[in-house]
ZABA-583136 format. One record per residue (C-alpha): residue in one letter; x, y, z. Coordinates in steps of 0.02 Angstrom, whole numbers. Example, Ala and Ser with C-alpha at 12.3 -4.5 7.8 and 13.67 -1.06 7.14 Angstrom:
! residues 2
+--------+--------+--------+--------+
| residu |      X |      Y |      Z |
+--------+--------+--------+--------+
|      a |    615 |   -225 |    390 |
|      s |    684 |    -53 |    357 |
+--------+--------+--------+--------+
This chain:
! residues 135
+--------+--------+--------+--------+
| residu |      X |      Y |      Z |
+--------+--------+--------+--------+
|      m |    994 |   -301 |  -1331 |
|      k |   1053 |   -147 |  -1236 |
|      t |   1080 |   -184 |  -1050 |
|      l |   1044 |    -56 |   -915 |
|      n |   1200 |    -57 |   -805 |
|      i |   1149 |     -4 |   -632 |
|      s |   1195 |    -81 |   -464 |
|      c |   1090 |     23 |   -345 |
|      i |    936 |    133 |   -354 |
|      s |    948 |    287 |   -245 |
|      t |    825 |    411 |   -323 |
|      r |    647 |    406 |   -385 |
|      e |    710 |    451 |   -560 |
|      e |    824 |    298 |   -562 |
|      y |    680 |    192 |   -498 |
|      d |    565 |    253 |   -636 |
|      l |    700 |    221 |   -766 |
|      v |    726 |     44 |   -702 |
|      r |    539 |      6 |   -699 |
|      s |    523 |     73 |   -876 |
|      r |    667 |    -38 |   -932 |
|      v |    588 |   -191 |   -849 |
|      n |    426 |   -158 |   -943 |
|      e |    521 |   -140 |  -1107 |
|      l |    614 |   -303 |  -1076 |
|      i |    456 |   -396 |  -1033 |
|      n |    368 |   -333 |  -1190 |
|      e |    516 |   -372 |  -1302 |
|      a |    549 |   -543 |  -1226 |
|      t |    366 |   -589 |  -1237 |
|      k |    361 |   -548 |  -1422 |
|      l |    515 |   -656 |  -1450 |
|      g |    450 |   -801 |  -1344 |
|      m |    594 |   -781 |  -1221 |
|      l |    492 |   -787 |  -1060 |
|      e |    436 |   -968 |  -1067 |
|      s |    444 |  -1071 |   -907 |
|      g |    615 |  -1143 |   -872 |
|      m |    709 |  -1027 |   -989 |
|      d |    872 |   -946 |   -938 |
|      n |    925 |   -804 |  -1052 |
|      e |    986 |   -625 |  -1050 |
|      y |    809 |   -555 |  -1040 |
|      i |    766 |   -657 |   -887 |
|      k |    933 |   -617 |   -804 |
|      e |    914 |   -430 |   -829 |
|      i |    731 |   -427 |   -779 |
|      s |    774 |   -523 |   -621 |
|      q |    920 |   -409 |   -577 |
|      l |    820 |   -250 |   -606 |
|      a |    669 |   -318 |   -512 |
|      k |    779 |   -353 |   -360 |
|      l |    847 |   -176 |   -366 |
|      s |    670 |   -108 |   -380 |
|      a |    613 |   -211 |   -232 |
|      e |    759 |   -151 |   -126 |
|      y |    718 |     31 |   -168 |
|      e |    533 |      2 |   -130 |
|      d |    576 |    -78 |     38 |
|      n |    695 |     62 |     86 |
|      f |    612 |    219 |     18 |
|      m |    430 |    188 |    -25 |
|      n |    289 |    165 |     97 |
|      i |    214 |     12 |     13 |
|      l |    108 |    -98 |    124 |
|      p |    136 |   -286 |    107 |
|      l |      3 |   -386 |     18 |
|      r |   -130 |   -450 |    133 |
|      q |    -99 |   -632 |    173 |
|      k |   -243 |   -751 |    147 |
|      n |   -315 |   -845 |    295 |
|      p |   -227 |  -1016 |    303 |
|      l |   -395 |  -1104 |    326 |
|      i |   -464 |  -1022 |    168 |
|      q |   -304 |  -1074 |     78 |
|      k |   -329 |  -1253 |    136 |
|      i |   -509 |  -1255 |     72 |
|      e |   -449 |  -1185 |    -96 |
|      e |   -313 |  -1318 |   -104 |
|      y |   -448 |  -1449 |    -80 |
|      f |   -553 |  -1393 |   -225 |
|      y |   -404 |  -1365 |   -339 |
|      a |   -333 |  -1537 |   -297 |
|      n |   -501 |  -1618 |   -330 |
|      d |   -536 |  -1514 |   -486 |
|      m |   -695 |  -1443 |   -410 |
|      k |   -780 |  -1276 |   -426 |
|      r |   -834 |  -1170 |   -278 |
|      k |  -1014 |  -1217 |   -315 |
|      e |   -973 |  -1402 |   -300 |
|      v |   -881 |  -1379 |   -136 |
|      a |  -1027 |  -1278 |    -68 |
|      e |  -1144 |  -1421 |   -116 |
|      l |  -1027 |  -1548 |    -35 |
|      l |  -1028 |  -1445 |    125 |
|      d |  -1216 |  -1424 |    111 |
|      i |  -1213 |  -1234 |    117 |
|      n |  -1280 |  -1099 |      3 |
|      e |  -1159 |  -1050 |   -136 |
|      s |  -1169 |   -864 |    -94 |
|      v |  -1134 |   -899 |     90 |
|      f |   -984 |  -1005 |     39 |
|      s |   -922 |   -865 |    -74 |
|      q |   -936 |   -740 |     69 |
|      i |   -835 |   -857 |    181 |
|      m |   -702 |   -882 |     48 |
|      n |   -688 |   -693 |     24 |
|      g |   -670 |   -663 |    211 |
|      k |   -837 |   -573 |    226 |
|      r |   -920 |   -704 |    335 |
|      k |   -862 |   -807 |    483 |
|      i |   -861 |   -996 |    485 |
|      s |   -998 |  -1068 |    594 |
|      l |   -974 |  -1216 |    711 |
|      s |  -1080 |  -1328 |    598 |
|      l |   -974 |  -1281 |    446 |
|      a |   -815 |  -1309 |    546 |
|      k |   -874 |  -1487 |    582 |
|      k |   -909 |  -1515 |    397 |
|      l |   -738 |  -1449 |    348 |
|      y |   -662 |  -1579 |    463 |
|      e |   -779 |  -1722 |    415 |
|      k |   -795 |  -1694 |    227 |
|      l |   -633 |  -1607 |    178 |
|      n |   -521 |  -1687 |    312 |
|      i |   -452 |  -1518 |    364 |
|      d |   -348 |  -1520 |    524 |
|      p |   -459 |  -1471 |    671 |
|      e |   -321 |  -1363 |    747 |
|      l |   -314 |  -1261 |    586 |
|      i |   -503 |  -1244 |    589 |
|      l |   -504 |  -1187 |    771 |
|      k |   -361 |  -1067 |    749 |
|      y |   -426 |   -979 |    592 |
|      s |   -616 |   -990 |    605 |
+--------+--------+--------+--------+
């Protein structure tokens, strides 16, 4: 395995070279089964090192907007149905609301009503402060 020895990315050409190398490493390591959870090998070490360099370059020189953070209340609702091995449809039924309305709420396209806020507290045991703050 040929290692790309670079300690800092200062140009777009270097950035593109590093990203290309990361993709090569991922493809090669995947074929060899070297990216399994918990593994620590040369592929993982180099991918990690190059990814950090890429991130530093992106932070310093590229105008990349951060990923939009999900509403903490929506996250809490998702945690509930994942923890209880439920589907969105089942949670909508539990909350006694239409599945499409629930989907719109979960996608941030619809506000949470007062009656739904009460059900989130009563049926899902979600902290009322969280409900008030993020509804």
